[in-house]
Each structure stands twice: as C-alpha cells, then as structure tokens.
C-alpha positions as CSV (number, residue, x, y, z in Angstrom):
1,M,33.2,1.6,-26.6
2,A,29.5,0.8,-26.7
3,A,29.3,1.6,-22.9
4,E,31.0,4.9,-23.5
5,E,28.5,5.8,-26.3
6,V,25.5,4.9,-24.0
7,H,27.0,7.0,-21.2
8,H,27.4,9.9,-23.7
9,V,23.8,9.6,-24.9
10,A,22.6,9.6,-21.3
11,L,24.6,12.8,-20.5
12,T,23.2,14.4,-23.7
13,L,19.6,13.6,-22.7
14,R,20.2,14.9,-19.2
15,D,21.6,18.2,-20.6
16,H,18.4,18.6,-22.7
17,L,15.9,17.8,-20.0
18,P,14.7,21.5,-19.7
19,V,13.5,21.4,-23.3
20,L,12.5,17.8,-23.3
21,Q,10.1,18.7,-20.5
22,I,8.2,20.7,-23.0
23,L,8.8,18.7,-26.2
24,I,7.5,15.4,-24.9
25,P,3.9,16.4,-24.3
26,F,4.0,18.9,-27.2
27,C,5.0,16.2,-29.7
28,A,2.7,13.6,-28.2
29,A,-0.4,15.8,-28.8
30,P,-0.3,15.8,-32.6
31,L,0.7,12.1,-32.6
32,V,-2.4,11.3,-30.6
33,V,-4.5,13.0,-33.4
34,L,-2.4,11.5,-36.2
35,F,-2.9,7.9,-35.0
36,G,-6.6,8.8,-34.3
37,S,-7.1,5.7,-32.1
38,R,-9.2,6.0,-29.0
39,T,-7.4,2.9,-27.7
40,L,-3.9,4.5,-28.0
41,A,-4.9,8.1,-27.0
42,W,-4.9,7.6,-23.3
43,P,-1.7,5.5,-23.1
44,M,0.2,8.0,-25.2
45,A,-1.0,10.9,-23.1
46,F,-0.2,9.1,-19.8
47,A,3.3,8.1,-21.1
48,A,4.0,11.7,-22.2
49,S,2.9,13.2,-18.9
50,G,4.8,10.5,-16.9
51,L,8.1,11.2,-18.8
52,A,7.6,15.0,-18.2
53,F,7.1,14.2,-14.5
54,L,10.3,12.2,-14.4
55,C,12.1,15.1,-16.0
56,S,10.7,17.5,-13.4
57,I,11.9,15.3,-10.5
58,Y,15.5,15.4,-11.8
59,L,15.4,19.1,-12.5
60,L,14.0,19.8,-9.0
61,M,16.7,17.7,-7.4
62,Q,19.4,19.6,-9.3
63,V,18.3,23.1,-8.2
64,I,16.6,22.6,-4.8
65,D,19.7,23.7,-3.0
66,G,19.7,27.1,-4.7
67,G,21.5,26.4,-8.0
68,F,20.1,27.1,-11.5
69,I,20.2,25.6,-15.0
70,S,20.3,27.8,-18.1
71,Y,19.4,26.1,-21.3
72,H,20.0,28.0,-24.6
73,L,17.7,27.0,-27.4
74,G,19.6,26.5,-30.7
75,G,22.9,27.2,-29.0
76,W,22.2,31.0,-29.1
77,A,23.2,32.6,-25.8
78,P,20.8,35.0,-24.2
79,P,19.7,37.7,-24.5
80,L,19.8,37.2,-28.3
81,G,18.7,33.6,-28.0
82,I,15.7,32.2,-26.2
83,E,16.6,30.8,-22.8
84,Y,14.9,28.2,-20.5
85,R,15.9,28.9,-17.0
86,V,15.3,26.4,-14.2
87,D,15.7,27.4,-10.5
88,A,14.0,26.3,-7.3
89,A,10.9,28.4,-7.9
90,N,9.9,27.2,-11.3
91,A,11.2,23.6,-10.8
92,F,8.9,23.3,-7.8
93,V,5.9,24.5,-9.9
94,V,6.9,22.3,-12.8
95,F,7.1,19.3,-10.4
96,L,3.5,20.1,-9.2
97,I,2.0,20.5,-12.7
98,S,3.5,17.4,-14.3
99,G,2.8,15.3,-11.2
100,I,-0.8,16.4,-11.1
101,A,-1.2,15.6,-14.8
102,T,0.3,12.1,-14.3
103,V,-2.0,11.3,-11.4
104,V,-5.2,12.8,-13.0
105,L,-4.9,10.9,-16.3
106,P,-5.6,7.5,-14.8
107,F,-8.6,9.0,-13.0
108,A,-9.7,10.6,-16.2
109,R,-10.0,7.3,-18.1
110,A,-13.2,6.2,-16.4
111,S,-14.4,9.8,-15.8
112,V,-14.0,10.8,-19.5
113,N,-15.7,7.6,-20.7
114,E,-18.7,8.5,-18.7
115,E,-18.9,12.3,-19.4
116,I,-17.6,12.7,-23.0
117,P,-18.6,10.8,-26.2
118,Q,-16.1,8.3,-27.5
119,K,-15.7,10.2,-30.8
120,N,-14.2,13.1,-28.9
121,H,-11.7,11.2,-26.7
122,T,-8.8,11.5,-29.1
123,L,-9.1,15.2,-29.4
124,F,-9.7,15.5,-25.6
125,Y,-6.4,13.9,-24.8
126,A,-4.6,15.9,-27.5
127,C,-6.0,19.1,-25.9
128,F,-5.0,17.9,-22.4
129,L,-1.4,17.4,-23.6
130,L,-1.3,20.9,-25.2
131,C,-2.7,22.4,-22.0
132,L,0.1,20.6,-20.1
133,T,2.7,21.9,-22.6
134,G,1.5,25.4,-22.2
135,L,1.5,25.4,-18.4
136,L,5.0,23.8,-18.3
137,G,6.4,26.2,-20.9
138,M,5.1,29.4,-19.3
139,V,6.7,28.4,-16.0
140,I,10.1,27.2,-17.3
141,T,10.9,29.8,-20.0
142,G,13.2,32.7,-19.3
143,D,11.9,34.8,-22.2
144,A,9.0,37.1,-21.5
145,F,7.3,36.8,-24.9
146,N,7.6,33.0,-24.7
147,V,5.5,33.3,-21.5
148,F,2.8,34.9,-23.6
149,V,3.1,32.2,-26.3
150,F,2.8,29.3,-23.9
151,L,0.0,31.1,-22.0
152,E,-2.0,31.2,-25.2
153,I,-1.3,27.5,-25.9
154,S,-2.6,26.5,-22.5
155,S,-5.5,28.9,-22.6
156,L,-6.8,27.9,-26.0
157,S,-6.7,24.2,-25.2
158,T,-8.3,25.0,-21.8
159,Y,-11.3,26.6,-23.5
160,V,-11.9,23.5,-25.5
161,L,-11.5,21.2,-22.5
162,V,-14.0,23.2,-20.5
163,S,-16.5,23.2,-23.4
164,Q,-16.4,19.3,-23.4
165,G,-18.7,19.5,-20.3
166,S,-21.5,20.5,-22.7
167,F,-22.3,16.8,-23.3
168,T,-23.7,16.7,-19.7
169,D,-24.6,20.3,-19.2
170,K,-25.0,22.9,-22.1
171,R,-24.0,25.7,-19.7
172,A,-20.4,24.5,-20.2
173,L,-20.4,26.3,-23.6
174,S,-21.3,29.6,-22.0
175,A,-18.7,29.0,-19.3
176,A,-16.0,28.3,-21.9
177,Y,-17.1,31.4,-23.8
178,D,-16.9,33.6,-20.7
179,Y,-13.5,32.2,-19.9
180,L,-12.4,32.8,-23.5
181,I,-13.5,36.5,-23.4
182,L,-11.9,37.3,-20.0
183,G,-8.9,35.2,-20.8
184,T,-8.4,37.1,-24.1
185,I,-8.7,40.4,-22.2
186,G,-6.1,39.2,-19.7
187,A,-3.7,38.0,-22.5
188,T,-4.1,41.3,-24.3
189,F,-3.2,43.3,-21.2
190,F,-0.2,41.1,-20.7
191,V,1.1,41.4,-24.2
192,I,0.6,45.2,-24.2
193,G,2.7,45.3,-21.0
194,L,5.4,43.3,-22.8
195,G,5.2,45.7,-25.7
196,F,5.9,48.7,-23.4
197,L,8.8,46.8,-21.8
198,Y,10.3,46.1,-25.2
199,M,9.8,49.7,-26.2
200,A,11.6,50.9,-23.1
201,T,14.4,48.3,-22.9
202,G,14.8,46.7,-26.3
203,T,14.9,43.2,-24.9
204,L,12.5,40.4,-23.8
205,N,14.9,38.1,-22.0
206,M,13.8,38.2,-18.3
207,A,17.3,38.5,-16.9
208,D,18.3,41.2,-19.4
209,L,15.1,43.0,-18.7
210,A,15.9,43.0,-15.0
211,G,19.2,44.7,-15.5
212,R,17.9,47.3,-17.9
213,I,14.8,48.2,-15.8
214,A,17.1,48.8,-12.8
215,L,18.8,51.6,-14.8
216,L,15.5,53.3,-15.9
217,E,14.3,54.3,-12.4
218,D,11.0,56.4,-12.7
219,N,10.3,55.6,-16.4
220,R,6.6,56.0,-17.0
221,T,6.6,53.4,-19.8
222,V,8.0,50.8,-17.5
223,Q,5.5,51.7,-14.8
224,A,2.6,51.4,-17.4
225,A,4.1,48.0,-18.4
226,F,4.1,46.8,-14.8
227,A,0.4,47.8,-14.4
228,F,-0.7,46.1,-17.6
229,I,1.2,42.9,-16.7
230,V,-0.2,42.7,-13.2
231,V,-3.8,43.2,-14.4
232,G,-3.3,40.7,-17.3
233,I,-1.9,38.0,-15.1
234,G,-4.3,38.9,-12.3
235,L,-7.1,37.7,-14.6
236,K,-5.4,34.4,-15.2
237,V,-4.7,34.0,-11.5
238,A,-8.4,34.7,-10.7
239,M,-7.3,37.5,-8.4
240,F,-10.3,39.1,-6.7
241,P,-12.3,40.8,-8.2
242,L,-11.0,39.5,-11.6
243,H,-12.3,36.0,-10.8
244,L,-15.6,36.0,-12.5
245,W,-14.7,33.4,-15.1
246,L,-13.6,30.7,-12.6
247,P,-16.7,29.4,-10.8
248,N,-18.7,28.4,-13.9
249,A,-15.6,27.1,-15.7
250,Y,-14.9,24.7,-12.8
251,V,-18.5,23.7,-12.2
252,Y,-19.4,22.8,-15.8
253,A,-16.1,21.4,-17.1
254,P,-15.7,17.6,-17.1
255,S,-14.6,16.3,-13.7
256,A,-11.0,15.4,-14.8
257,V,-10.6,18.8,-16.4
258,T,-11.6,20.6,-13.3
259,A,-9.3,18.5,-11.1
260,F,-6.4,19.2,-13.4
261,L,-7.1,23.0,-13.9
262,A,-7.9,23.7,-10.3
263,A,-4.6,22.2,-9.2
264,T,-2.3,23.7,-11.9
265,A,-3.6,26.6,-14.1
266,T,-4.0,29.3,-11.4
267,K,-0.8,28.0,-9.7
268,A,1.2,28.5,-12.9
269,A,-0.3,32.1,-13.2
270,V,0.7,32.8,-9.6
271,Y,4.3,31.8,-10.4
272,V,4.4,34.1,-13.5
273,L,3.1,37.0,-11.3
274,L,5.9,36.2,-8.7
275,R,8.5,36.0,-11.4
276,F,7.7,39.4,-13.0
277,M,7.2,41.1,-9.6
278,F,10.4,39.9,-8.0
279,S,12.8,38.9,-10.8
280,V,12.0,41.1,-13.7
281,F,11.2,44.4,-12.0
282,Q,13.6,45.9,-9.5
283,P,12.2,45.2,-6.0
284,D,12.5,48.9,-5.1
285,F,10.5,49.8,-8.1
286,V,7.6,47.5,-7.1
287,F,7.8,48.1,-3.4
288,G,8.2,51.8,-3.7
289,S,5.0,52.0,-5.6
290,L,3.2,50.3,-2.7
291,A,1.4,48.2,-5.3
292,I,1.9,45.0,-3.5
293,T,1.2,45.8,0.1
294,W,-1.6,48.3,-0.3
295,I,-3.4,47.0,-3.4
296,I,-2.8,43.3,-3.7
297,G,-2.8,42.8,0.1
298,P,-6.4,44.2,0.7
299,L,-7.7,42.4,-2.3
300,A,-6.2,39.2,-1.0
301,V,-8.0,39.7,2.4
302,L,-11.3,40.4,0.6
303,A,-10.9,37.2,-1.4
304,M,-10.3,35.2,1.7
305,F,-13.5,36.4,3.4
306,I,-15.9,37.2,0.6
307,A,-15.2,34.0,-1.4
308,S,-15.3,31.9,1.7
309,F,-18.6,33.5,2.8
310,V,-20.1,32.9,-0.7
311,A,-18.9,29.2,-0.5
312,V,-20.8,28.8,2.8
313,F,-24.1,29.4,1.1
314,Q,-23.6,27.2,-2.0
315,N,-25.8,24.1,-2.3
316,N,-23.5,22.5,-5.0
317,F,-20.3,20.7,-3.8
318,K,-18.4,21.6,-7.0
319,R,-19.4,25.3,-6.9
320,M,-18.5,25.5,-3.3
321,L,-15.0,24.2,-4.1
322,A,-14.7,26.7,-6.9
323,Y,-15.3,29.7,-4.6
324,S,-13.0,28.1,-2.0
325,S,-10.3,28.2,-4.7
326,I,-10.7,31.9,-5.0
327,A,-10.3,32.3,-1.3
328,Q,-7.2,30.1,-1.3
329,I,-5.7,32.2,-4.0
330,G,-6.2,35.1,-1.6
331,Y,-3.9,33.3,0.9
332,M,-1.2,33.0,-1.8
333,L,-1.5,36.7,-2.8
334,L,-1.4,37.7,0.9
335,G,2.0,35.9,1.3
336,I,3.2,38.1,-1.6
337,A,1.9,41.2,0.1
338,I,3.6,40.5,3.4
339,L,6.9,40.9,1.6
340,N,9.3,38.8,3.7
341,V,10.9,35.4,3.3
342,N,8.3,33.6,5.3
343,G,5.5,35.3,3.3
344,L,6.9,34.2,-0.1
345,T,7.7,30.8,1.4
346,A,4.0,30.5,2.5
347,T,2.9,31.5,-1.0
348,M,5.1,28.9,-2.7
349,V,4.3,26.1,-0.3
350,H,0.5,26.9,-0.3
351,L,0.6,26.9,-4.1
352,F,1.8,23.3,-3.9
353,N,-0.4,22.2,-0.9
354,H,-3.5,23.7,-2.3
355,G,-2.8,22.1,-5.7
356,I,-2.7,18.5,-4.2
357,T,-5.7,19.3,-1.9
358,K,-8.0,20.6,-4.7
359,A,-6.9,17.7,-7.0
360,A,-8.0,15.2,-4.3
361,L,-11.3,17.1,-3.7
362,F,-12.3,17.5,-7.3
363,M,-11.4,13.9,-8.1
364,A,-13.7,12.9,-5.2
365,V,-16.4,15.1,-6.8
366,G,-15.8,13.2,-10.1
367,A,-16.3,9.9,-8.4
368,I,-19.5,11.1,-6.8
369,I,-20.8,12.4,-10.1
370,L,-20.1,8.9,-11.6
371,R,-22.7,7.4,-9.2
372,T,-25.2,10.3,-8.7
373,G,-24.9,12.4,-11.9
374,T,-24.8,15.6,-9.8
375,T,-23.1,17.3,-6.9
376,F,-26.1,19.1,-5.3
377,Y,-26.1,18.5,-1.6
378,D,-29.6,17.0,-1.6
379,R,-28.6,14.5,-4.2
380,I,-25.3,13.4,-2.7
381,A,-26.9,12.9,0.7
382,G,-25.6,9.8,2.5
383,M,-23.0,9.0,-0.2
384,G,-20.2,9.0,2.3
385,R,-21.7,5.8,3.8
386,V,-22.4,4.3,0.3
387,M,-18.9,5.3,-1.0
388,P,-16.7,5.1,2.2
389,L,-13.3,5.4,0.5
390,T,-14.5,8.4,-1.6
391,G,-16.1,10.0,1.5
392,A,-13.0,9.5,3.5
393,A,-10.9,11.2,0.8
394,V,-13.4,14.2,1.0
395,V,-12.8,14.4,4.7
396,V,-9.0,14.3,4.4
397,G,-9.1,17.0,1.6
398,G,-11.5,19.1,3.6
399,L,-9.3,19.0,6.7
400,S,-6.4,20.1,4.6
401,L,-8.5,22.9,3.1
402,I,-9.3,24.1,6.6
403,G,-5.6,23.8,7.7
404,V,-6.0,21.2,10.5
405,P,-2.6,20.1,12.0
406,G,-1.3,16.9,10.4
407,T,-2.4,18.0,6.9
408,A,-0.5,19.9,4.1
409,G,-2.9,22.8,4.4
410,F,-1.8,23.5,8.0
411,I,1.9,23.9,7.0
412,S,1.3,26.7,4.6
413,K,-1.2,28.6,6.8
414,W,1.1,28.3,9.8
415,V,4.1,29.7,7.8
416,L,1.7,32.5,6.6
417,V,0.8,33.4,10.2
418,Q,4.5,33.4,11.1
419,A,5.1,35.8,8.2
420,A,2.4,38.2,9.4
421,L,3.8,38.1,12.9
422,D,7.3,38.8,11.6
423,N,6.0,42.1,10.4
424,G,4.2,42.8,13.6
425,W,0.8,42.4,11.8
426,W,-1.1,40.5,14.5
427,W,-4.4,41.6,13.0
428,M,-3.4,39.9,9.8
429,A,-2.6,36.7,11.6
430,L,-6.0,37.0,13.2
431,A,-7.7,37.5,9.8
432,I,-6.0,34.3,8.5
433,M,-7.4,32.3,11.4
434,L,-10.8,33.8,11.2
435,S,-11.1,33.1,7.4
436,S,-10.1,29.5,8.1
437,L,-13.1,29.2,10.4
438,L,-15.3,30.0,7.4
439,A,-13.7,27.0,5.7
440,V,-14.8,24.9,8.7
441,V,-18.4,25.9,8.0
442,Y,-18.5,25.1,4.3
443,V,-16.5,21.9,4.7
444,W,-18.9,20.8,7.5
445,R,-21.9,21.3,5.2
446,V,-20.5,18.7,2.8
447,V,-19.5,16.3,5.5
448,E,-23.1,16.7,7.0
449,A,-24.6,15.9,3.6
450,L,-22.4,12.9,3.0
451,Y,-22.6,11.2,6.4
452,L,-25.6,12.6,8.4
453,Q,-28.4,12.2,5.9
454,A,-30.0,9.1,4.4
455,P,-28.9,8.2,0.8
456,S,-31.4,8.5,-2.0
457,D,-32.9,5.3,-3.4
458,D,-32.5,6.5,-7.1
459,V,-28.7,6.8,-7.1
460,V,-26.2,4.0,-7.6
461,H,-25.2,2.5,-4.2
462,K,-21.7,1.5,-5.2
463,E,-18.1,2.7,-4.6
464,A,-16.1,4.3,-7.4
465,P,-14.0,2.0,-9.6
466,L,-10.4,1.3,-8.5
467,S,-9.0,3.3,-11.5
468,M,-10.5,6.4,-9.9
469,L,-9.9,5.5,-6.2
470,V,-6.1,4.9,-6.6
471,P,-5.3,8.4,-8.1
472,L,-7.8,9.9,-5.6
473,W,-6.0,8.4,-2.6
474,I,-2.6,9.2,-4.0
475,M,-3.6,12.9,-3.7
476,A,-5.4,12.4,-0.4
477,G,-2.4,10.5,1.0
478,A,-0.1,13.4,-0.3
479,C,-2.3,15.8,1.8
480,I,-1.3,13.8,4.9
481,W,2.3,12.9,3.9
482,F,3.3,16.5,3.2
483,G,1.6,17.6,6.5
484,F,4.4,15.7,8.3
485,D,7.3,15.4,5.8
486,T,8.0,19.0,4.8
487,D,11.6,18.6,3.7
488,I,10.8,18.8,-0.1
489,T,7.9,21.3,0.1
490,L,9.2,23.8,2.7
491,G,12.8,23.3,1.6
492,A,12.1,24.1,-2.1
493,A,9.7,26.9,-1.1
494,R,12.2,28.6,1.1
495,T,15.0,28.3,-1.4
496,A,12.6,29.8,-4.1
497,A,11.5,32.6,-1.7
498,E,15.1,33.6,-1.0
499,G,15.9,33.5,-4.7
500,L,12.9,35.7,-5.5
501,L,13.6,38.2,-2.8
502,A,17.1,38.5,-4.1
503,G,15.3,40.4,-6.9
504,S,16.4,41.5,-10.3
505,A,20.0,42.2,-9.1
506,G,20.5,38.5,-8.4
507,M,18.8,37.7,-11.7
508,A,21.2,40.0,-13.6
509,E,24.2,38.5,-11.9
510,I,23.0,35.0,-12.9
511,S,22.5,36.2,-16.5
512,T,26.1,37.6,-16.6
513,A,27.5,34.3,-15.2
514,A,25.5,32.3,-17.7
515,A,26.7,34.4,-20.6
516,Q,30.3,34.1,-19.5
517,A,29.9,30.3,-19.2
518,A,28.5,30.1,-22.7
519,H,31.6,31.9,-24.1
C-alpha cells in the first residue's frame, strides 16, 4: 500500500511539472529574502534552478517527438482558464534557460563576492530567481496576458540586477535606467497590442486567439495589434535598430548577470516573437502583409553587418561581445524572414547554440575581470598565457561565434545557409558567409591581445578559481559537443519549426483536442 501511495505521488508530481517549473524558483525567491542569510542564499538559488532544470529535461523528452502537454491551472479548461502549453518549441527554450541558470550560479558565487557587497547578496539571488521565473513563465504560458505579466517580472528584476554593477562602475545605474525606459516602452507597446486583440476577439488564450483571428481576415484592429506586438517584443529582442539599451546593459552589469542575460533574455523574447507570428496570427495574415520578409529580413541583414562592423572597432572585450550579440540576433531574425522549415530550424538551433556560446564567453570575461579588474584590450594583454584554461575557453567560444566546423555555431549557420539556398537566395547565403568573416576579425583582435602581447606587471598572474573554471568549461565543452552531436538540438529545433509553420490552424486543432480531453 505504501508503494502504491509513493507511485501515486510520483505520478501527481509528474503531471504538475509544467507549473512546478515556475513555482519552484518563484517560491524560492521570497524564501531567500525571508531567511535573510547570505550563507543560505546561494544554495537555495542553486537548488531551485537545478530542480527547474530537471523539470525542463523531463518536459523536453516528453514533447521532442512532436507531442504537447496542456496544463490547466486550477482545473479550469481553456479558454476560460489559464493554460500552460508545452511543445517542442518552448520546451527547447525552457531547457536552455533553466540549464544556463544552473551552470551560471556556481560561477556567480566567486564573481558576485568580488563585484557586489555582501550586504546585497541575499537580494541579488532573490532577483536572480525572479528573473528566472519570469523568463520561464513567458515561454511556457499559453495565455497572452500571462506573457506580459511574466515579461514584467523578468524585466523588473533584470533592471535591479544590471544596476548592481554600480559598485564597480557607476555607469551601471544609467545603463539600468536606459534599459528600464526602453523596456517600459516595449512592454507598453506589447500590452496595447494585447488590448487590441482582446477588443477584436474577446479572448487572450493563444490557441483560442488563433482560431478567432483566422475568421477576421482584414480586420484593422487585428493588424494594429500585430504591429504593436512586433514592435514591443522587438525592443525586448534588441532587434536592430531597437537595440540601443543592450550594449551598456551588458557592459556594466555584473559578470554573472551578463552571462545569464546574454544567454537567455533575448532568446526568450525571440521565442515569444515566433509564437505570436506563427501560432497566434494566421500565417497568411502575417505573410500576406510581407512584414516578415521585407521588413524583418532587411533589418536582420543590417544587424549582421552593422553590429559586426561596430564590434570590430571596439577596444573593450565585453562591449565587443555585446555588439556581437546584436549581430547574432540578426541571424535568428533572418531565419524567420526566410520562411521555410530550414529557416525556422536555423532560428531555433541558433537560439540555443548562441546561448551556450555567449554564456561561455561572458563567463570567461568574468574570470578575466577577477584578475585584471577590466576588459580593455590593453589591460588584458597576455592574459591568455597567464590564464591558459580561461584563454582556451575564449578561443573555443570565439570559434563557435564565427561558425567554424566542429563547433555549435557552425551547425546553425550551415542550416541557415541551406534555408537561403532552398529559396534560391544565393545572395543571402553569401551575405551570411561574409558577415561571418567580420566575426573572424573581431574574435582575432581578442585572441591577439590575449596571446600575442606581453602581460602587464600590475595584474594578478593567476588562473581563475575552480568554481569559475568548471562552469566555464561546461559551456565551452557544450560548444564543441553540440557541434558534433546534433540529435537533441537539431531534432528539437526541426520539430519546433514544423510545429510553428503549421500555424494557427494547427494550434486551433490542438486547442479543440485539449478541450475535448478535459471534458
């Protein structure tokens, strides 16, 4: 009898994993503050993110073959009740976000001790958990207004996290303020778009929205909603030219915060953009307006070249990586603009591969800052020889950023080139390769500074501590591992792309099936 009860409890927990994914970090955050112990803050944050990561692994394994999980909060079936919907697309992104958080937290322990006063550690880890909660929630929810709620949770905590860099550089305060202003504008645009959608359809459940929008055809209110939502999320994505908040936020935030945000925040926003474009709005509605191919496409190409060109002329390693992120977001948006299965597959797999690459590079930056106190090229000169393990991780991450064969970055760029050729856009494939050559230039400038110059005498000639090197090399190793073993990344990305291209019609069918199952 006892064994049966244990089995029943296990089944019950398994059924509730979609909501536990959110509740674990959400409940851990106030507990960290309640206990108020600097000693307990980090273990509690790490345990919460680790449990969320385990949940994400199980959820991804359940839906990687094309299935879905519909979880009804409070037992109320959608569209009246709030639904958490898990499919290959968002399970893949949730896996990335929770995994990055779990790896970054051990790195953060030494980094935070160095860059943030001890009295702020408890609140730092609470904000970190709230940011994780918001990012996971906006990805996993099937309710449009819930996306806005979780977006605000992640944004508000992010502003605080960025501002914590003010203890080493006061410019972090202005960076956080700029991020707050532009983030608020983006959120306002997004919620106005949701208001228009509700006015036109009377619902906010994404699957229900999809079915109702399909019946409205050329409704001006729905068209206005689409425009507001794309601009609002575009700010969060850092879509060129709506990217102005990103460079300073990444440069002046604490090292651990930059590593986490660069790998997750814009990726979650790209997912939300994909979900609204392909699942909520009828594909014919979006494609007929040519908004994707002839607006997002050119902006993506401009980002690839202009941001890469600006990165070439930076003399600060961290700022160079920030502009590189804007260029890499361009690749993701270009995959959307190509509008075929390979294009969306490239977007999804590059979302993942760029996440692990930037996590590795920004953690390497944090290790270098620990020893030099800065990331200007003249001050980090020769540190690759002084810190061989950190320097090697920079090289691995840089090769993945370029897209060298044998690294994760090559896989996504190769699929993106294939997608362009599928449409007969040879010039687009050429543009992808040419922009990658710019990455060679700015990565080489860092390698040159680290290895081909003599180290300064006034910096600490010592490798980073093991607590930073292990997470750093987990991410650097992942850049190599997923360059060869693509079963999970390409498999999940292609399943997600096929599901997204099925459009709102498929979403509506799933919604009907879920409602029938509930009854």
